[in-house]
C-alpha positions as CSV (number, residue, x, y, z in Angstrom):
1,M,-0.2,0.2,-0.1
2,A,2.5,2.1,1.0
3,I,4.9,1.8,-2.4
4,G,1.4,2.0,-4.3
5,E,1.1,5.6,-2.6
6,A,4.9,6.7,-3.1
7,I,3.8,6.0,-7.1
8,R,0.4,7.9,-6.9
9,A,2.0,10.8,-5.0
10,G,5.6,10.9,-7.2
11,Y,3.6,10.7,-10.3
12,D,0.8,13.2,-9.3
13,R,3.9,15.7,-8.6
14,L,5.8,14.6,-11.6
15,V,3.3,14.4,-14.8
16,P,1.4,17.6,-14.6
17,T,-2.4,16.6,-15.8
18,S,-5.7,18.4,-15.8
19,S,-7.8,18.1,-12.4
20,G,-10.6,20.0,-11.2
21,V,-8.9,19.8,-7.8
22,P,-5.9,22.0,-7.4
23,L,-2.0,20.5,-5.9
24,R,-0.5,23.8,-5.3
25,I,-1.9,26.9,-3.7
26,E,-0.5,28.9,-6.9
27,Q,-3.0,26.9,-9.0
28,V,-5.7,28.5,-6.4
29,R,-6.7,30.6,-8.9
30,A,-9.8,32.9,-9.2
31,S,-11.6,30.8,-12.3
32,W,-11.2,27.6,-10.0
33,L,-12.7,29.1,-6.7
34,A,-15.6,30.5,-8.4
35,A,-16.3,27.3,-10.1
36,A,-15.6,25.3,-6.6
37,L,-18.3,27.4,-5.1
38,D,-20.8,27.2,-8.1
39,L,-20.3,31.2,-8.7
40,P,-20.9,33.2,-12.0
41,A,-16.8,32.4,-13.7
42,D,-16.5,36.4,-13.4
43,A,-17.7,36.7,-10.3
44,I,-14.0,36.7,-8.4
45,T,-12.0,38.9,-10.1
46,D,-8.2,38.2,-7.9
47,I,-6.8,36.2,-5.7
48,R,-3.4,36.8,-3.7
49,V,-1.5,34.6,-1.6
50,L,-0.5,36.6,2.0
51,D,0.9,33.6,3.6
52,A,1.9,30.0,3.4
53,N,3.6,27.3,4.9
54,S,3.3,23.5,4.4
55,G,3.5,20.3,6.9
56,T,1.0,17.8,7.0
57,A,-0.5,19.7,4.5
58,A,0.1,22.8,2.4
59,R,-2.1,26.0,3.9
60,A,-2.6,29.3,2.7
61,R,-4.2,32.8,4.1
62,I,-5.8,34.3,0.7
63,A,-7.8,37.6,0.1
64,V,-10.3,37.5,-2.4
65,D,-11.6,40.1,-4.3
66,S,-15.1,39.4,-5.7
67,R,-18.0,41.3,-7.2
68,D,-22.0,40.3,-6.2
69,T,-21.4,37.6,-3.8
70,D,-21.0,37.5,0.2
71,L,-17.6,35.9,0.3
72,P,-15.1,37.4,3.0
73,A,-12.0,39.4,2.2
74,H,-9.6,36.6,3.6
75,L,-9.8,32.5,3.3
76,F,-7.9,30.4,4.4
77,V,-6.8,27.3,2.1
78,K,-5.7,23.5,2.6
79,L,-4.4,21.5,0.0
80,P,-1.9,17.9,0.2
81,P,1.9,19.1,1.2
82,R,4.7,19.9,-0.2
83,N,7.1,17.6,1.1
84,Y,7.2,14.5,-0.6
85,L,7.5,11.9,2.4
86,Q,4.7,14.2,4.1
87,H,2.4,14.0,0.6
88,V,2.8,10.1,0.6
89,L,2.1,9.7,4.2
90,M,-1.3,11.8,3.7
91,N,-2.3,9.3,1.2
92,V,-1.4,6.6,3.5
93,F,-3.6,7.8,6.1
94,H,-6.3,9.1,4.2
95,L,-5.6,12.4,6.0
96,G,-6.9,14.8,3.4
97,E,-10.5,12.5,3.0
98,H,-10.9,12.0,6.4
99,E,-11.2,15.8,7.1
100,I,-13.1,16.4,4.1
101,L,-15.6,13.8,5.2
102,A,-15.1,15.3,9.1
103,Y,-16.3,18.6,7.4
104,R,-19.1,17.1,5.3
105,A,-20.6,15.2,8.4
106,L,-20.2,18.3,10.5
107,G,-22.4,20.4,7.4
108,D,-24.1,23.8,7.3
109,K,-24.8,23.5,11.5
110,P,-22.1,21.7,13.1
111,P,-22.7,20.9,16.9
112,V,-19.3,21.9,17.6
113,R,-17.8,25.2,16.7
114,V,-15.2,24.9,13.5
115,P,-14.2,27.3,10.8
116,K,-17.2,27.5,8.1
117,C,-16.4,25.7,5.3
118,Y,-16.7,27.1,1.9
119,V,-14.9,23.9,-0.3
120,A,-14.3,20.4,0.0
121,Q,-13.5,18.5,-2.7
122,I,-11.6,15.1,-3.2
123,D,-9.7,13.7,-6.1
124,P,-9.9,10.3,-5.7
125,R,-7.7,9.0,-8.6
126,R,-5.0,11.1,-7.6
127,R,-6.2,11.2,-3.9
128,R,-6.1,15.5,-4.1
129,T,-8.1,17.5,-1.8
130,A,-8.8,21.0,-1.2
131,L,-10.6,23.0,1.9
132,V,-11.2,26.4,1.5
133,L,-12.2,27.8,5.0
134,E,-13.3,30.7,7.2
135,D,-10.0,32.2,8.0
136,L,-10.1,32.7,11.8
137,S,-6.6,35.0,11.9
138,E,-8.2,37.6,13.2
139,T,-11.0,37.1,15.3
140,A,-9.9,33.7,17.4
141,R,-7.5,33.3,20.0
142,F,-4.4,30.5,19.0
143,R,-2.9,28.2,21.7
144,T,0.4,25.6,21.3
145,V,0.8,22.2,23.2
146,T,3.0,23.9,25.5
147,D,0.2,25.9,26.9
148,S,-2.2,25.1,29.3
149,V,-6.3,25.3,29.6
150,S,-8.0,26.3,33.2
151,R,-10.9,24.6,34.7
152,A,-13.3,26.6,33.2
153,E,-11.9,26.4,29.5
154,A,-11.6,22.5,30.3
155,E,-15.3,22.3,31.2
156,A,-16.2,24.3,27.9
157,V,-14.3,22.0,25.9
158,T,-15.7,18.8,27.4
159,D,-19.0,20.0,27.0
160,A,-18.3,20.8,23.1
161,L,-16.8,17.2,23.0
162,A,-20.1,15.6,24.8
163,D,-22.3,17.4,22.3
164,L,-20.4,16.5,19.6
165,H,-20.2,13.1,20.5
166,R,-24.0,12.0,21.2
167,T,-24.9,13.8,17.7
168,F,-22.9,11.6,15.7
169,Q,-23.8,8.5,18.6
170,D,-24.4,5.2,16.6
171,S,-25.5,6.7,13.9
172,E,-26.2,5.3,10.7
173,R,-23.9,7.2,8.1
174,F,-21.2,5.3,9.4
175,A,-23.0,2.3,7.4
176,G,-23.3,5.4,4.8
177,D,-21.5,8.3,3.4
178,L,-19.3,8.7,6.5
179,R,-18.1,4.4,6.4
180,P,-14.9,5.3,4.9
181,L,-14.0,6.8,8.8
182,T,-14.7,3.6,9.9
183,V,-12.9,1.1,7.7
184,R,-8.7,0.3,8.7
185,T,-7.4,-2.2,6.1
186,T,-5.1,-4.9,6.9
187,A,-2.7,-2.5,5.4
188,D,-3.3,0.3,7.4
189,V,-2.7,-2.0,10.5
190,R,0.3,-3.5,9.8
191,L,2.0,-0.5,8.8
192,G,0.6,1.2,12.4
193,D,2.1,-1.7,14.0
194,M,6.0,-1.3,12.3
195,I,5.5,2.5,12.9
196,R,4.6,1.9,16.6
197,R,7.5,-1.1,16.7
198,R,9.6,1.5,15.4
199,F,9.3,4.3,18.0
200,L,8.2,2.5,21.1
201,G,10.3,-1.0,20.8
202,E,13.1,1.0,22.2
203,I,12.5,4.9,23.1
204,T,15.6,6.3,23.3
205,G,14.6,10.1,22.1
206,H,15.3,13.1,24.0
207,T,11.8,12.7,25.9
208,A,12.9,9.7,27.0
209,D,14.6,10.6,30.8
210,L,11.0,11.6,31.1
211,I,9.0,7.8,30.9
212,P,9.5,5.5,34.0
213,D,10.9,2.5,32.7
214,E,8.3,0.1,33.4
215,V,5.9,2.6,31.2
216,K,8.1,2.2,28.6
217,R,8.4,-1.7,28.8
218,R,3.6,-1.5,29.1
219,C,3.4,0.3,26.3
220,R,4.6,-2.1,24.1
221,I,1.1,-3.6,24.0
222,F,0.2,-1.0,21.2
223,Y,1.8,-3.1,18.3
224,E,2.3,-6.1,20.8
225,R,-1.6,-6.6,21.0
226,S,-2.8,-3.7,18.6
227,A,-5.8,-6.3,17.3
228,D,-7.0,-7.1,20.8
229,I,-7.0,-2.9,21.2
230,D,-8.9,-1.8,18.3
231,A,-11.4,-5.1,18.4
232,F,-12.1,-3.4,22.8
233,W,-12.7,0.4,21.0
234,A,-14.6,-1.2,18.4
235,A,-17.2,-3.0,20.5
236,Q,-17.6,0.5,22.9
237,P,-20.6,2.8,21.3
238,Q,-19.5,4.4,18.1
239,T,-19.7,8.0,17.8
240,L,-17.7,10.7,15.3
241,I,-14.3,11.6,17.1
242,H,-11.8,14.3,16.2
243,A,-8.8,12.2,17.6
244,D,-6.3,15.2,17.9
245,P,-8.0,17.2,20.1
246,H,-4.8,18.8,21.6
247,L,-4.2,22.9,22.0
248,G,-3.0,23.2,18.4
249,N,-6.0,21.8,17.3
250,L,-8.8,24.4,19.1
251,Y,-9.0,27.8,18.7
252,F,-11.0,30.1,21.3
253,T,-13.5,32.7,20.9
254,D,-15.6,35.1,23.2
255,D,-18.3,32.7,22.6
256,G,-16.2,29.5,23.3
257,P,-14.1,26.3,21.4
258,G,-13.5,25.5,18.5
259,F,-11.6,22.6,16.3
260,L,-9.3,22.7,13.6
261,D,-7.4,20.0,11.6
262,W,-10.0,17.1,11.5
263,Q,-7.5,14.9,9.6
264,V,-7.2,11.9,11.9
265,A,-11.3,11.8,12.1
266,Q,-12.6,8.5,13.0
267,T,-15.2,6.6,14.4
268,S,-14.6,5.3,17.9
269,A,-15.9,5.9,21.4
270,G,-16.1,9.4,22.6
271,I,-14.2,9.3,25.7
272,R,-11.2,8.5,23.4
273,D,-11.2,12.6,22.7
274,L,-11.9,13.8,26.4
275,A,-8.9,11.8,27.5
276,Y,-6.6,12.6,24.8
277,F,-7.9,16.1,24.8
278,A,-7.9,16.7,28.9
279,T,-3.8,14.6,29.2
280,A,-2.5,16.9,26.5
281,S,-3.6,20.4,27.5
282,V,-4.0,20.8,31.1
283,E,-1.5,21.3,33.3
284,P,-0.6,18.1,35.1
285,E,-1.3,19.2,38.7
286,L,-4.8,20.8,37.6
287,L,-5.8,18.2,36.0
288,R,-5.6,15.4,38.7
289,G,-8.0,17.3,40.9
290,I,-10.5,18.1,37.5
291,E,-10.1,15.2,35.9
292,R,-13.3,12.6,37.2
293,D,-15.2,16.3,37.4
294,L,-14.8,16.3,33.6
295,V,-16.1,12.9,33.0
296,E,-19.1,13.6,35.2
297,R,-19.7,16.5,33.5
298,Y,-19.5,14.6,30.3
299,A,-21.6,12.0,31.0
300,A,-24.5,14.2,32.3
301,R,-24.5,15.9,28.8
302,F,-25.7,13.1,27.3
303,D,-27.9,12.2,30.2
304,A,-29.2,15.7,29.7
305,A,-29.7,15.4,25.7
306,G,-32.1,11.4,26.7
307,V,-28.9,9.2,26.0
308,R,-28.2,7.3,29.1
309,V,-24.5,6.9,29.8
310,D,-22.4,5.4,32.8
311,P,-20.2,7.5,34.7
312,D,-18.4,5.4,36.3
313,R,-17.7,3.4,33.1
314,L,-16.9,5.8,31.3
315,W,-14.3,6.9,34.3
316,T,-13.1,3.4,33.6
317,L,-12.6,4.0,29.7
318,Y,-11.1,7.7,30.3
319,R,-8.1,5.7,32.8
320,A,-7.4,3.2,29.6
321,A,-7.9,5.9,26.4
322,I,-5.2,8.3,28.6
323,T,-2.2,6.0,26.6
324,E,-3.8,7.0,23.3
325,F,-2.0,10.6,24.0
326,F,0.7,9.0,25.3
327,L,1.2,7.3,22.0
328,A,1.1,10.2,20.2
329,A,3.6,12.5,22.0
330,V,6.1,9.7,22.3
331,C,6.1,8.6,18.4
332,T,6.1,12.4,17.8
333,A,8.7,13.0,20.3
334,E,10.8,9.5,18.5
335,A,10.7,10.8,15.2
336,G,13.0,14.0,16.6
337,D,12.1,17.7,15.4
338,R,10.8,16.5,11.8
339,M,7.5,16.8,13.2
340,Q,7.6,18.8,16.2
341,P,10.6,20.8,18.1
342,F,11.5,19.4,21.1
343,E,10.5,22.1,23.2
344,I,7.0,21.2,22.6
345,S,7.1,17.7,22.1
346,R,8.8,17.6,25.7
347,V,5.7,18.9,27.6
348,G,3.4,16.5,25.5
349,V,5.8,13.4,26.9
350,E,6.2,14.9,30.2
351,R,2.5,15.1,30.7
352,A,1.8,11.8,29.2
353,A,3.8,10.0,31.0
354,A,2.6,11.5,34.2
355,A,-1.4,11.0,33.5
356,V,-0.5,6.8,32.5
357,T,1.6,6.7,35.7
358,A,-0.9,8.6,38.1
359,H,-3.8,6.2,36.3
360,D,-1.7,3.0,35.8
361,S,-3.6,3.5,32.1
362,F,-1.7,0.8,30.4
363,E,-2.7,-2.0,33.1
364,V,-6.5,-1.2,32.7
365,L,-6.4,-1.0,29.6
366,R,-4.8,-4.7,29.6
367,T,-7.3,-6.1,31.9
368,L,-10.0,-4.7,29.8
369,I,-8.7,-6.0,26.7
370,D,-8.8,-9.3,28.2
371,G,-12.2,-9.1,29.1
372,G,-11.3,-8.4,32.8
373,D,-13.3,-5.4,35.2
374,A,-10.8,-2.9,35.9
375,R,-13.0,-0.4,37.8
């Protein structure tokens, strides 16, 4: 699979072919945007790139001149990444398609705050994707992974996640238009196990000193028993989850928090999002004092909407789901500064290690996948 996507990405970059979806920001022209928005051909008169960068996706802010439209003067564009290896990884893990599907699922009246989506396109043959979103740069406040949230902010994000998850709980759409978010192929699993074995088999990177030796040993469960872990989470009530809700993927306004970067959106147990957010985004000393309250608040939000959940069971699942952020943080750190600057990945691992240690999370996870009661 990876070889096939490497060939696909290389061919797409080296052999120019016509496509309704642009590959580079230079191809985002007035005529393309007008057509994508189903506007008259002359409705948009000019587009200018204000700033651009590329990571797991290529991103750009553009200025838009238009006539007789309600378009804002500035928009935000996401396209395939410029770096070849990142382009291949985007294809292999379906990151672009998952984000497109997430925005389509959220629709015009999303249950959580997200940037307004103007264009969401996929070219399935080339795996190109294009998103045109509301530009939040002048209206929202952004944080980095090294920041922390207050209790009130943590509660607001908890409420937002509950609203998202109860909206899509056991949705019939997971057997229809959102089915791609439910599928993990054999190739996906094998590649994931290879990456986990590579990064977790021997943790030797710049954050190794933050992780107790026993935790280093226990975390190998991620590749030793990945099928059992996947089966366990798949057996829980399923919903649409963001799957990467750390502070770098959130924004804040006077009306509350919102969510960015839905590239790894999937179906799973909603409590995984809450555990991931809290572990990644709340300073450990504060979190230890409020996390049980956050889980109970999350459960109460479901109950208020007529969806009964067991807060004690959710608390157990939360303790196991903390391992998800540990996996993401350690793999990011072990990749060096190719994915995150050292100071950012070090904070993530420090918070993750503190959480899995405080809750004995790997033992809770092992007990659950073995069919035991970890309460």
